[in-house]
All heavy atoms as a GROMACS GRO file, in nm:
protein
  561
    1MET      N    1   0.085  -0.118   0.000
    1MET     CA    2   0.000   0.000   0.000
    1MET      C    3   0.090   0.124   0.000
    1MET      O    4   0.183   0.135   0.078
    1MET     CB    5  -0.090  -0.004   0.122
    1MET     CG    6  -0.179   0.115   0.134
    1MET     SD    7  -0.291   0.091   0.274
    1MET     CE    8  -0.412   0.209   0.230
    2ASP      N    9   0.058   0.218  -0.085
    2ASP     CA   10   0.133   0.343  -0.093
    2ASP      C   11   0.094   0.432   0.024
    2ASP      O   12  -0.023   0.463   0.043
    2ASP     CB   13   0.102   0.411  -0.227
    2ASP     CG   14   0.175   0.542  -0.244
    2ASP    OD1   15   0.269   0.568  -0.166
    2ASP    OD2   16   0.139   0.618  -0.334
    3SER      N   17   0.191   0.475   0.104
    3SER     CA   18   0.160   0.554   0.222
    3SER      C   19   0.184   0.704   0.203
    3SER      O   20   0.166   0.781   0.295
    3SER     CB   21   0.243   0.505   0.341
    3SER     OG   22   0.381   0.522   0.311
    4GLY      N   23   0.224   0.743   0.082
    4GLY     CA   24   0.251   0.885   0.057
    4GLY      C   25   0.124   0.967   0.050
    4GLY      O   26   0.015   0.915   0.029
    5PRO      N   27   0.134   1.099   0.072
    5PRO     CA   28   0.017   1.185   0.065
    5PRO      C   29  -0.040   1.187  -0.076
    5PRO      O   30   0.030   1.170  -0.174
    5PRO     CB   31   0.071   1.323   0.103
    5PRO     CG   32   0.214   1.308   0.129
    5PRO     CD   33   0.256   1.167   0.105
    6LYS      N   34  -0.169   1.205  -0.084
    6LYS     CA   35  -0.237   1.209  -0.212
    6LYS      C   36  -0.290   1.350  -0.237
    6LYS      O   37  -0.305   1.429  -0.146
    6LYS     CB   38  -0.355   1.110  -0.215
    6LYS     CG   39  -0.316   0.968  -0.185
    6LYS     CD   40  -0.222   0.912  -0.289
    6LYS     CE   41  -0.186   0.768  -0.256
    6LYS     NZ   42  -0.073   0.720  -0.326
    7GLY      N   43  -0.322   1.378  -0.359
    7GLY     CA   44  -0.375   1.510  -0.394
    7GLY      C   45  -0.458   1.501  -0.519
    7GLY      O   46  -0.485   1.392  -0.569
    8PRO      N   47  -0.500   1.615  -0.573
    8PRO     CA   48  -0.592   1.616  -0.686
    8PRO      C   49  -0.534   1.550  -0.811
    8PRO      O   50  -0.606   1.493  -0.890
    8PRO     CB   51  -0.620   1.763  -0.708
    8PRO     CG   52  -0.507   1.836  -0.645
    8PRO     CD   53  -0.460   1.748  -0.533
    9ARG      N   54  -0.405   1.555  -0.830
    9ARG     CA   55  -0.346   1.496  -0.951
    9ARG      C   56  -0.342   1.344  -0.945
    9ARG      O   57  -0.343   1.278  -1.048
    9ARG     CB   58  -0.207   1.553  -0.975
    9ARG     CG   59  -0.211   1.702  -1.005
    9ARG     CD   60  -0.071   1.754  -1.029
    9ARG     NE   61  -0.070   1.899  -1.022
    9ARG     CZ   62  -0.083   1.979  -1.126
    9ARG    NH1   63  -0.099   1.930  -1.246
    9ARG    NH2   64  -0.081   2.109  -1.110
   10SER      N   65  -0.338   1.288  -0.828
   10SER     CA   66  -0.333   1.142  -0.816
   10SER      C   67  -0.472   1.080  -0.820
   10SER      O   68  -0.486   0.961  -0.834
   10SER     CB   69  -0.265   1.102  -0.685
   10SER     OG   70  -0.347   1.135  -0.575
   11GLY      N   71  -0.575   1.164  -0.807
   11GLY     CA   72  -0.712   1.113  -0.808
   11GLY      C   73  -0.758   1.062  -0.673
   11GLY      O   74  -0.868   1.013  -0.660
   12LYS      N   75  -0.675   1.074  -0.570
   12LYS     CA   76  -0.712   1.027  -0.436
   12LYS      C   77  -0.682   1.138  -0.336
   12LYS      O   78  -0.585   1.209  -0.348
   12LYS     CB   79  -0.633   0.902  -0.398
   12LYS     CG   80  -0.659   0.785  -0.488
   12LYS     CD   81  -0.575   0.668  -0.447
   12LYS     CE   82  -0.596   0.552  -0.542
   12LYS     NZ   83  -0.513   0.437  -0.507
   13TRP      N   84  -0.766   1.149  -0.238
   13TRP     CA   85  -0.746   1.249  -0.132
   13TRP      C   86  -0.743   1.178   0.002
   13TRP      O   87  -0.813   1.080   0.023
   13TRP     CB   88  -0.862   1.350  -0.130
   13TRP     CG   89  -0.855   1.448  -0.240
   13TRP    CD1   90  -0.906   1.432  -0.366
   13TRP    CD2   91  -0.794   1.576  -0.238
   13TRP    NE1   92  -0.880   1.543  -0.441
   13TRP    CE2   93  -0.812   1.634  -0.365
   13TRP    CE3   94  -0.725   1.647  -0.140
   13TRP    CZ2   95  -0.764   1.759  -0.397
   13TRP    CZ3   96  -0.678   1.773  -0.173
   13TRP    CH2   97  -0.698   1.827  -0.300
   14ILE      N   98  -0.664   1.230   0.092
   14ILE     CA   99  -0.666   1.183   0.230
   14ILE      C  100  -0.739   1.291   0.310
   14ILE      O  101  -0.697   1.406   0.310
   14ILE     CB  102  -0.524   1.162   0.286
   14ILE    CG1  103  -0.456   1.050   0.210
   14ILE    CG2  104  -0.530   1.132   0.436
   14ILE    CD1  105  -0.311   1.031   0.248
   15VAL      N  106  -0.849   1.254   0.372
   15VAL     CA  107  -0.931   1.349   0.446
   15VAL      C  108  -0.940   1.302   0.590
   15VAL      O  109  -0.976   1.188   0.616
   15VAL     CB  110  -1.072   1.360   0.385
   15VAL    CG1  111  -1.158   1.454   0.467
   15VAL    CG2  112  -1.066   1.404   0.240
   16GLU      N  113  -0.906   1.390   0.681
   16GLU     CA  114  -0.918   1.359   0.823
   16GLU      C  115  -1.049   1.418   0.874
   16GLU      O  116  -1.074   1.536   0.858
   16GLU     CB  117  -0.801   1.418   0.900
   16GLU     CG  118  -0.805   1.386   1.047
   16GLU     CD  119  -0.687   1.445   1.122
   16GLU    OE1  120  -0.605   1.515   1.061
   16GLU    OE2  121  -0.679   1.420   1.243
   17VAL      N  122  -1.132   1.334   0.933
   17VAL     CA  123  -1.260   1.377   0.989
   17VAL      C  124  -1.254   1.355   1.139
   17VAL      O  125  -1.224   1.245   1.185
   17VAL     CB  126  -1.378   1.298   0.928
   17VAL    CG1  127  -1.509   1.340   0.993
   17VAL    CG2  128  -1.383   1.315   0.778
   18LEU      N  129  -1.280   1.460   1.215
   18LEU     CA  130  -1.278   1.451   1.360
   18LEU      C  131  -1.419   1.474   1.415
   18LEU      O  132  -1.488   1.564   1.372
   18LEU     CB  133  -1.185   1.558   1.419
   18LEU     CG  134  -1.040   1.553   1.371
   18LEU    CD1  135  -0.964   1.673   1.426
   18LEU    CD2  136  -0.975   1.424   1.414
   19ARG      N  137  -1.457   1.392   1.511
   19ARG     CA  138  -1.586   1.408   1.577
   19ARG      C  139  -1.558   1.440   1.723
   19ARG      O  140  -1.492   1.364   1.793
   19ARG     CB  141  -1.666   1.278   1.568
   19ARG     CG  142  -1.807   1.292   1.614
   19ARG     CD  143  -1.880   1.162   1.602
   19ARG     NE  144  -1.866   1.108   1.469
   19ARG     CZ  145  -1.926   0.998   1.427
   19ARG    NH1  146  -2.003   0.931   1.507
   19ARG    NH2  147  -1.907   0.954   1.304
   20THR      N  148  -1.607   1.556   1.768
   20THR     CA  149  -1.578   1.603   1.903
   20THR      C  150  -1.704   1.663   1.964
   20THR      O  151  -1.778   1.733   1.896
   20THR     CB  152  -1.467   1.710   1.901
   20THR    OG1  153  -1.355   1.659   1.831
   20THR    CG2  154  -1.426   1.751   2.040
   21VAL      N  155  -1.726   1.638   2.091
   21VAL     CA  156  -1.838   1.699   2.164
   21VAL      C  157  -1.779   1.800   2.262
   21VAL      O  158  -1.689   1.767   2.339
   21VAL     CB  159  -1.919   1.592   2.240
   21VAL    CG1  160  -2.031   1.658   2.320
   21VAL    CG2  161  -1.975   1.489   2.144
   22VAL      N  162  -1.827   1.924   2.255
   22VAL     CA  163  -1.779   2.030   2.344
   22VAL      C  164  -1.897   2.105   2.404
   22VAL      O  165  -2.008   2.099   2.352
   22VAL     CB  166  -1.686   2.129   2.270
   22VAL    CG1  167  -1.562   2.060   2.220
   22VAL    CG2  168  -1.759   2.195   2.154
   23ARG      N  169  -1.871   2.177   2.511
   23ARG     CA  170  -1.974   2.259   2.575
   23ARG      C  171  -1.941   2.406   2.556
   23ARG      O  172  -1.888   2.471   2.645
   23ARG     CB  173  -1.983   2.227   2.723
   23ARG     CG  174  -2.036   2.091   2.750
   23ARG     CD  175  -2.056   2.071   2.896
   23ARG     NE  176  -2.168   1.980   2.912
   23ARG     CZ  177  -2.237   1.966   3.022
   23ARG    NH1  178  -2.206   2.037   3.127
   23ARG    NH2  179  -2.336   1.882   3.026
   24GLU      N  180  -1.965   2.456   2.436
   24GLU     CA  181  -1.952   2.598   2.408
   24GLU      C  182  -2.042   2.632   2.291
   24GLU      O  183  -2.102   2.544   2.230
   24GLU     CB  184  -1.806   2.639   2.382
   24GLU     CG  185  -1.733   2.564   2.277
   24GLU     CD  186  -1.585   2.602   2.271
   24GLU    OE1  187  -1.547   2.714   2.301
   24GLU    OE2  188  -1.506   2.514   2.234
   25LYS      N  189  -2.055   2.759   2.262
   25LYS     CA  190  -2.141   2.801   2.152
   25LYS      C  191  -2.090   2.737   2.023
   25LYS      O  192  -1.969   2.727   2.001
   25LYS     CB  193  -2.141   2.952   2.140
   25LYS     CG  194  -2.208   3.021   2.256
   25LYS     CD  195  -2.208   3.170   2.237
   25LYS     CE  196  -2.277   3.238   2.354
   25LYS     NZ  197  -2.281   3.383   2.339
   26PRO      N  198  -2.181   2.694   1.934
   26PRO     CA  199  -2.140   2.624   1.812
   26PRO      C  200  -2.042   2.703   1.725
   26PRO      O  201  -1.944   2.646   1.676
   26PRO     CB  202  -2.271   2.600   1.737
   26PRO     CG  203  -2.375   2.602   1.843
   26PRO     CD  204  -2.327   2.699   1.947
   27GLY      N  205  -2.064   2.832   1.706
   27GLY     CA  206  -1.973   2.913   1.624
   27GLY      C  207  -1.834   2.918   1.684
   27GLY      O  208  -1.733   2.901   1.614
   28THR      N  209  -1.826   2.940   1.814
   28THR     CA  210  -1.698   2.945   1.885
   28THR      C  211  -1.626   2.810   1.876
   28THR      O  212  -1.506   2.803   1.849
   28THR     CB  213  -1.719   2.983   2.032
   28THR    OG1  214  -1.788   3.108   2.037
   28THR    CG2  215  -1.589   2.992   2.108
   29ALA      N  216  -1.701   2.702   1.897
   29ALA     CA  217  -1.643   2.568   1.892
   29ALA      C  218  -1.590   2.536   1.753
   29ALA      O  219  -1.482   2.478   1.738
   29ALA     CB  220  -1.747   2.464   1.934
   30LEU      N  221  -1.665   2.575   1.650
   30LEU     CA  222  -1.622   2.546   1.514
   30LEU      C  223  -1.496   2.624   1.477
   30LEU      O  224  -1.403   2.570   1.418
   30LEU     CB  225  -1.735   2.578   1.416
   30LEU     CG  226  -1.711   2.540   1.270
   30LEU    CD1  227  -1.687   2.391   1.257
   30LEU    CD2  228  -1.829   2.583   1.185
   31VAL      N  229  -1.491   2.750   1.515
   31VAL     CA  230  -1.373   2.832   1.487
   31VAL      C  231  -1.251   2.774   1.559
   31VAL      O  232  -1.143   2.762   1.501
   31VAL     CB  233  -1.397   2.980   1.526
   31VAL    CG1  234  -1.269   3.060   1.521
   31VAL    CG2  235  -1.503   3.042   1.435
   32ARG      N  236  -1.268   2.734   1.683
   32ARG     CA  237  -1.158   2.675   1.760
   32ARG      C  238  -1.113   2.542   1.698
   32ARG      O  239  -0.995   2.515   1.683
   32ARG     CB  240  -1.200   2.654   1.905
   32ARG     CG  241  -1.088   2.606   1.994
   32ARG     CD  242  -1.132   2.578   2.136
   32ARG     NE  243  -1.224   2.673   2.194
   32ARG     CZ  244  -1.190   2.789   2.249
   32ARG    NH1  245  -1.062   2.824   2.252
   32ARG    NH2  246  -1.280   2.869   2.301
   33ALA      N  247  -1.209   2.460   1.656
   33ALA     CA  248  -1.176   2.330   1.598
   33ALA      C  249  -1.107   2.343   1.462
   33ALA      O  250  -1.029   2.256   1.423
   33ALA     CB  251  -1.302   2.246   1.584
   34ALA      N  252  -1.133   2.451   1.391
   34ALA     CA  253  -1.076   2.470   1.258
   34ALA      C  254  -0.934   2.526   1.262
   34ALA      O  255  -0.871   2.538   1.157
   34ALA     CB  256  -1.166   2.562   1.175
   35PHE      N  257  -0.884   2.559   1.381
   35PHE     CA  258  -0.748   2.614   1.391
   35PHE      C  259  -0.648   2.518   1.331
   35PHE      O  260  -0.644   2.400   1.366
   35PHE     CB  261  -0.714   2.643   1.537
   35PHE     CG  262  -0.577   2.702   1.554
   35PHE    CD1  263  -0.556   2.837   1.530
   35PHE    CD2  264  -0.470   2.624   1.590
   35PHE    CE1  265  -0.429   2.892   1.544
   35PHE    CE2  266  -0.343   2.676   1.605
   35PHE     CZ  267  -0.323   2.811   1.581
   36GLY      N  268  -0.568   2.566   1.238
   36GLY     CA  269  -0.466   2.484   1.174
   36GLY      C  270  -0.516   2.402   1.055
   36GLY      O  271  -0.438   2.331   0.993
   37ALA      N  272  -0.645   2.411   1.025
   37ALA     CA  273  -0.700   2.335   0.913
   37ALA      C  274  -0.662   2.397   0.779
   37ALA      O  275  -0.635   2.517   0.770
   37ALA     CB  276  -0.852   2.329   0.924
   38SER      N  277  -0.661   2.317   0.675
   38SER     CA  278  -0.634   2.365   0.539
   38SER      C  279  -0.762   2.411   0.471
   38SER      O  280  -0.761   2.496   0.383
   38SER     CB  281  -0.572   2.254   0.455
   38SER     OG  282  -0.452   2.212   0.511
   39LEU      N  283  -0.876   2.351   0.512
   39LEU     CA  284  -1.006   2.382   0.454
   39LEU      C  285  -1.112   2.343   0.554
   39LEU      O  286  -1.103   2.239   0.619
   39LEU     CB  287  -1.027   2.304   0.324
   39LEU     CG  288  -1.164   2.312   0.259
   39LEU    CD1  289  -1.190   2.453   0.205
   39LEU    CD2  290  -1.177   2.210   0.146
   40LEU      N  291  -1.215   2.427   0.566
   40LEU     CA  292  -1.330   2.395   0.649
   40LEU      C  293  -1.452   2.386   0.558
   40LEU      O  294  -1.478   2.477   0.480
   40LEU     CB  295  -1.353   2.503   0.756
   40LEU     CG  296  -1.477   2.488   0.842
   40LEU    CD1  297  -1.469   2.361   0.928
   40LEU    CD2  298  -1.496   2.610   0.930
   41VAL      N  299  -1.524   2.275   0.567
   41VAL     CA  300  -1.646   2.257   0.488
   41VAL      C  301  -1.764   2.256   0.583
   41VAL      O  302  -1.766   2.179   0.679
   41VAL     CB  303  -1.641   2.124   0.409
   41VAL    CG1  304  -1.768   2.106   0.327
   41VAL    CG2  305  -1.518   2.119   0.320
   42VAL      N  306  -1.861   2.345   0.557
   42VAL     CA  307  -1.982   2.352   0.638
   42VAL      C  308  -2.103   2.340   0.548
   42VAL      O  309  -2.099   2.375   0.430
   42VAL     CB  310  -1.989   2.484   0.720
   42VAL    CG1  311  -1.880   2.490   0.823
   42VAL    CG2  312  -1.984   2.605   0.630
   43GLY      N  313  -2.211   2.289   0.602
   43GLY     CA  314  -2.335   2.275   0.527
   43GLY      C  315  -2.426   2.394   0.548
   43GLY      O  316  -2.415   2.466   0.646
   44ARG      N  317  -2.516   2.412   0.452
   44ARG     CA  318  -2.615   2.519   0.462
   44ARG      C  319  -2.749   2.460   0.422
   44ARG      O  320  -2.763   2.401   0.315
   44ARG     CB  321  -2.580   2.635   0.369
   44ARG     CG  322  -2.681   2.748   0.375
   44ARG     CD  323  -2.645   2.863   0.284
   44ARG     NE  324  -2.638   2.829   0.144
   44ARG     CZ  325  -2.744   2.824   0.062
   44ARG    NH1  326  -2.865   2.847   0.108
   44ARG    NH2  327  -2.728   2.794  -0.065
   45HIS      N  328  -2.849   2.474   0.508
   45HIS     CA  329  -2.984   2.426   0.475
   45HIS      C  330  -3.046   2.516   0.370
   45HIS      O  331  -3.032   2.638   0.376
   45HIS     CB  332  -3.073   2.424   0.599
   45HIS     CG  333  -3.034   2.320   0.698
   45HIS    ND1  334  -3.062   2.188   0.679
   45HIS    CD2  335  -2.967   2.330   0.815
   45HIS    CE1  336  -3.015   2.120   0.781
   45HIS    NE2  337  -2.956   2.204   0.865
   46LEU      N  338  -3.115   2.455   0.276
   46LEU     CA  339  -3.190   2.532   0.177
   46LEU      C  340  -3.322   2.574   0.239
   46LEU      O  341  -3.383   2.498   0.314
   46LEU     CB  342  -3.211   2.450   0.050
   46LEU     CG  343  -3.082   2.405  -0.019
   46LEU    CD1  344  -3.114   2.315  -0.138
   46LEU    CD2  345  -3.002   2.526  -0.066
   47THR      N  346  -3.369   2.694   0.206
   47THR     CA  347  -3.490   2.747   0.268
   47THR      C  348  -3.618   2.698   0.204
   47THR      O  349  -3.724   2.716   0.259
   47THR     CB  350  -3.490   2.902   0.260
   47THR    OG1  351  -3.493   2.938   0.122
   47THR    CG2  352  -3.371   2.961   0.330
   48GLY      N  353  -3.609   2.636   0.088
   48GLY     CA  354  -3.730   2.596   0.017
   48GLY      C  355  -3.772   2.702  -0.083
   48GLY      O  356  -3.854   2.678  -0.169
   49ARG      N  357  -3.717   2.821  -0.069
   49ARG     CA  358  -3.744   2.931  -0.162
   49ARG      C  359  -3.610   2.967  -0.226
   49ARG      O  360  -3.529   3.035  -0.164
   49ARG     CB  361  -3.806   3.049  -0.090
   49ARG     CG  362  -3.940   3.012  -0.032
   49ARG     CD  363  -4.015   3.121   0.039
   49ARG     NE  364  -3.951   3.248   0.055
   49ARG     CZ  365  -3.989   3.338   0.143
   49ARG    NH1  366  -4.088   3.312   0.225
   49ARG    NH2  367  -3.927   3.454   0.151
   50PRO      N  368  -3.586   2.921  -0.350
   50PRO     CA  369  -3.455   2.938  -0.412
   50PRO      C  370  -3.408   3.083  -0.424
   50PRO      O  371  -3.289   3.107  -0.431
   50PRO     CB  372  -3.473   2.878  -0.552
   50PRO     CG  373  -3.600   2.803  -0.549
   50PRO     CD  374  -3.680   2.853  -0.434
   51ALA      N  375  -3.498   3.178  -0.426
   51ALA     CA  376  -3.458   3.318  -0.442
   51ALA      C  377  -3.394   3.374  -0.315
   51ALA      O  378  -3.327   3.476  -0.319
   51ALA     CB  379  -3.579   3.403  -0.481
   52ILE      N  380  -3.416   3.307  -0.202
   52ILE     CA  381  -3.363   3.356  -0.074
   52ILE      C  382  -3.242   3.273  -0.033
   52ILE      O  383  -3.251   3.152  -0.016
   52ILE     CB  384  -3.471   3.351   0.036
   52ILE    CG1  385  -3.587   3.442  -0.001
   52ILE    CG2  386  -3.411   3.389   0.171
   52ILE    CD1  387  -3.702   3.436   0.097
   53VAL      N  388  -3.129   3.340  -0.019
   53VAL     CA  389  -3.008   3.274   0.028
   53VAL      C  390  -2.987   3.316   0.172
   53VAL      O  391  -2.978   3.436   0.201
   53VAL     CB  392  -2.886   3.312  -0.058
   53VAL    CG1  393  -2.760   3.251  -0.001
   53VAL    CG2  394  -2.908   3.270  -0.202
   54ARG      N  395  -2.984   3.220   0.263
   54ARG     CA  396  -2.966   3.252   0.404
   54ARG      C  397  -2.845   3.177   0.459
   54ARG      O  398  -2.835   3.056   0.443
   54ARG     CB  399  -3.090   3.211   0.484
   54ARG     CG  400  -3.078   3.244   0.630
   54ARG     CD  401  -3.203   3.206   0.706
   54ARG     NE  402  -3.187   3.235   0.846
   54ARG     CZ  403  -3.125   3.158   0.933
   54ARG    NH1  404  -3.069   3.047   0.894
   54ARG    NH2  405  -3.116   3.192   1.059
   55THR      N  406  -2.756   3.249   0.520
   55THR     CA  407  -2.640   3.188   0.586
   55THR      C  408  -2.660   3.206   0.736
   55THR      O  409  -2.681   3.316   0.783
   55THR     CB  410  -2.510   3.257   0.540
   55THR    OG1  411  -2.500   3.244   0.398
   55THR    CG2  412  -2.390   3.191   0.603
   56GLY      N  413  -2.655   3.096   0.807
   56GLY     CA  414  -2.680   3.099   0.950
   56GLY      C  415  -2.564   3.154   1.031
   56GLY      O  416  -2.454   3.176   0.979
   57PRO      N  417  -2.586   3.174   1.160
   57PRO     CA  418  -2.484   3.236   1.246
   57PRO      C  419  -2.358   3.152   1.264
   57PRO      O  420  -2.249   3.207   1.276
   57PRO     CB  421  -2.556   3.256   1.379
   57PRO     CG  422  -2.673   3.163   1.375
   57PRO     CD  423  -2.711   3.148   1.231
   58VAL      N  424  -2.369   3.021   1.262
   58VAL     CA  425  -2.250   2.937   1.279
   58VAL      C  426  -2.162   2.946   1.155
   58VAL      O  427  -2.041   2.962   1.164
   58VAL     CB  428  -2.289   2.790   1.309
   58VAL    CG1  429  -2.167   2.701   1.314
   58VAL    CG2  430  -2.368   2.782   1.439
   59THR      N  431  -2.224   2.939   1.037
   59THR     CA  432  -2.149   2.951   0.913
   59THR      C  433  -2.087   3.090   0.901
   59THR      O  434  -1.972   3.104   0.860
   59THR     CB  435  -2.239   2.921   0.792
   59THR    OG1  436  -2.287   2.787   0.804
   59THR    CG2  437  -2.164   2.935   0.661
   60LEU      N  438  -2.160   3.193   0.938
   60LEU     CA  439  -2.105   3.329   0.935
   60LEU      C  440  -1.985   3.342   1.027
   60LEU      O  441  -1.885   3.406   0.991
   60LEU     CB  442  -2.213   3.432   0.971
   60LEU     CG  443  -2.316   3.460   0.864
   60LEU    CD1  444  -2.424   3.554   0.918
   60LEU    CD2  445  -2.252   3.520   0.740
   61ALA      N  446  -1.993   3.284   1.147
   61ALA     CA  447  -1.879   3.289   1.239
   61ALA      C  448  -1.757   3.223   1.176
   61ALA      O  449  -1.646   3.273   1.185
   61ALA     CB  450  -1.915   3.220   1.372
   62ALA      N  451  -1.779   3.109   1.110
   62ALA     CA  452  -1.668   3.040   1.044
   62ALA      C  453  -1.609   3.125   0.934
   62ALA      O  454  -1.486   3.142   0.925
   62ALA     CB  455  -1.716   2.906   0.988
   63ILE      N  456  -1.693   3.182   0.850
   63ILE     CA  457  -1.645   3.264   0.738
   63ILE      C  458  -1.564   3.383   0.789
   63ILE      O  459  -1.462   3.418   0.732
   63ILE     CB  460  -1.764   3.311   0.651
   63ILE    CG1  461  -1.826   3.191   0.578
   63ILE    CG2  462  -1.721   3.418   0.552
   63ILE    CD1  463  -1.958   3.222   0.512
   64ARG      N  464  -1.610   3.443   0.896
   64ARG     CA  465  -1.545   3.564   0.948
   64ARG      C  466  -1.418   3.538   1.028
   64ARG      O  467  -1.329   3.623   1.032
   64ARG     CB  468  -1.644   3.640   1.036
   64ARG     CG  469  -1.756   3.702   0.958
   64ARG     CD  470  -1.851   3.773   1.051
   64ARG     NE  471  -1.961   3.832   0.975
   64ARG     CZ  472  -2.081   3.852   1.022
   64ARG    NH1  473  -2.110   3.818   1.146
   64ARG    NH2  474  -2.174   3.905   0.946
   65HIS      N  475  -1.409   3.422   1.095
   65HIS     CA  476  -1.304   3.407   1.196
   65HIS      C  477  -1.204   3.295   1.175
   65HIS      O  478  -1.103   3.293   1.245
   65HIS     CB  479  -1.368   3.392   1.334
   65HIS     CG  480  -1.452   3.509   1.374
   65HIS    ND1  481  -1.400   3.634   1.400
   65HIS    CD2  482  -1.587   3.520   1.387
   65HIS    CE1  483  -1.499   3.716   1.430
   65HIS    NE2  484  -1.612   3.650   1.422
   66VAL      N  485  -1.229   3.200   1.087
   66VAL     CA  486  -1.129   3.093   1.071
   66VAL      C  487  -1.016   3.141   0.980
   66VAL      O  488  -1.034   3.231   0.900
   66VAL     CB  489  -1.189   2.961   1.017
   66VAL    CG1  490  -1.292   2.905   1.112
   66VAL    CG2  491  -1.244   2.976   0.878
   67GLY      N  492  -0.901   3.079   0.994
   67GLY     CA  493  -0.784   3.122   0.918
   67GLY      C  494  -0.758   3.039   0.794
   67GLY      O  495  -0.646   3.034   0.745
   68CYS      N  496  -0.860   2.972   0.743
   68CYS     CA  497  -0.845   2.891   0.622
   68CYS      C  498  -0.967   2.914   0.532
   68CYS      O  499  -1.066   2.972   0.576
   68CYS     CB  500  -0.833   2.743   0.658
   68CYS     SG  501  -0.980   2.673   0.735
   69PRO      N  502  -0.961   2.869   0.408
   69PRO     CA  503  -1.079   2.881   0.321
   69PRO      C  504  -1.198   2.804   0.379
   69PRO      O  505  -1.180   2.700   0.444
   69PRO     CB  506  -1.034   2.818   0.189
   69PRO     CG  507  -0.885   2.820   0.194
   69PRO     CD  508  -0.847   2.811   0.338
   70VAL      N  509  -1.318   2.856   0.355
   70VAL     CA  510  -1.441   2.792   0.401
   70VAL      C  511  -1.527   2.760   0.280
   70VAL      O  512  -1.557   2.850   0.201
   70VAL     CB  513  -1.519   2.883   0.499
   70VAL    CG1  514  -1.651   2.817   0.542
   70VAL    CG2  515  -1.435   2.919   0.620
   71ALA      N  516  -1.564   2.634   0.264
   71ALA     CA  517  -1.655   2.593   0.158
   71ALA      C  518  -1.794   2.573   0.219
   71ALA      O  519  -1.810   2.497   0.313
   71ALA     CB  520  -1.607   2.464   0.093
   72VAL      N  521  -1.893   2.646   0.168
   72VAL     CA  522  -2.030   2.634   0.216
   72VAL      C  523  -2.107   2.552   0.114
   72VAL      O  524  -2.123   2.593  -0.001
   72VAL     CB  525  -2.096   2.773   0.236
   72VAL    CG1  526  -2.237   2.758   0.288
   72VAL    CG2  527  -2.011   2.859   0.328
   73VAL      N  528  -2.154   2.435   0.157
   73VAL     CA  529  -2.218   2.340   0.067
   73VAL      C  530  -2.367   2.331   0.101
   73VAL      O  531  -2.403   2.294   0.213
   73VAL     CB  532  -2.153   2.201   0.082
   73VAL    CG1  533  -2.218   2.100  -0.011
   73VAL    CG2  534  -2.004   2.209   0.061
   74PRO      N  535  -2.455   2.368   0.007
   74PRO     CA  536  -2.598   2.356   0.034
   74PRO      C  537  -2.642   2.209   0.036
   74PRO      O  538  -2.588   2.126  -0.038
   74PRO     CB  539  -2.662   2.432  -0.082
   74PRO     CG  540  -2.563   2.428  -0.191
   74PRO     CD  541  -2.428   2.421  -0.125
   75HIS      N  542  -2.736   2.176   0.121
   75HIS     CA  543  -2.792   2.042   0.125
   75HIS      C  544  -2.938   2.050   0.165
   75HIS      O  545  -2.986   2.152   0.213
   75HIS     CB  546  -2.713   1.950   0.219
   75HIS     CG  547  -2.707   2.000   0.360
   75HIS    ND1  548  -2.803   1.970   0.452
   75HIS    CD2  549  -2.617   2.078   0.423
   75HIS    CE1  550  -2.771   2.027   0.568
   75HIS    NE2  551  -2.658   2.094   0.553
   76HIS      N  552  -3.009   1.941   0.145
   76HIS     CA  553  -3.154   1.937   0.176
   76HIS      C  554  -3.176   1.885   0.314
   76HIS      O  555  -3.113   1.800   0.362
   76HIS     CB  556  -3.227   1.850   0.075
   76HIS     CG  557  -3.221   1.907  -0.062
   76HIS    ND1  558  -3.113   1.888  -0.144
   76HIS    CD2  559  -3.307   1.982  -0.131
   76HIS    CE1  560  -3.134   1.948  -0.259
   76HIS    NE2  561  -3.253   2.006  -0.253
   0.00000   0.00000   0.00000
């Protein structure tokens, strides 16, 4: 098995997913957890009305305060 890092040119990615339970506000916890990350991916609920785009407070906190790119992915 090849143990070297993978990237977009190799067609394979290595993604680390961490699951953590904390007792703090969600926005604060997400910003703290994203420290040192290369990319933060967050979901956004669709409102049911396509003309209205709404970004919630947790996603806004991430966009404003993390030190890496943030990808906001809509989902149902």
